[in-house]
N, C-alpha and C positions, 0 to 999 in steps of 0.2 A: 483739819488739815490733812491732806492726802500724803501718803508716804513719799511720793515723788516730789512733793513740795518741801520736804524736810531737808534743810541744808546740812544737818548733822547725820543724816542717814548715810551708811556706807554706799559707795558707788555700786551700781548694778554690774555684775560680772558678765562680760560678753561671752557667749558660748564659744567653746573651742572650735566648733565646726557647725556649720548650718548646711543641711542637705540642699544641694543645688548651688552652693556658694561658688563664685568665680575662683578658679584655682590658679589663674595666670600669675598672680603676684606672690605666690608661695614658693619657698625654696624646697629643694629635695628633702632637707632635714625636716622642715615643717610638714611636708606631705607624709613623711615616715611617721611623724608623731601622730598625725590625724589617723593614719591607717591603724596604728597600734591602739589608739583610743577607740576606734570603731570596732576593731576585732574584740576588744575587751567588752564593749557594749553588746556585740552579737553573742558572745559567750554568756553574758548575764541574762540576755533575753532567752537563749536556749535553755538555760537552767530553770528559769521561771516557767517556761512552757512545759518542760519535763515534769516539774513539780505539780503543775495543774493537771497534766495528763495522768500522773500517778494518783492524784486525788479523785479524778473522774473514774479511773479503773477501780479504785477501792470502793467508791460509792456504787458503781455498777455491780460489783461483786456482792456488796452488802444487800442491795435491793434485787439481786438476781435478774438483772436486765439482760 
């Protein structure tokens, strides 16, 4: 039995925002919430990118590239 066929499975959570989503039906408050969510995600992505760049620099220094 597939998970989507299970009547006791918790409902799938709808994403808070989908890129390209129609914004016409959203209120100013909802748009502010999405903006805050996306800013938080951008910060998380920048931190992950910085950590990977640090790892690359450390490897380059170790192997004297």
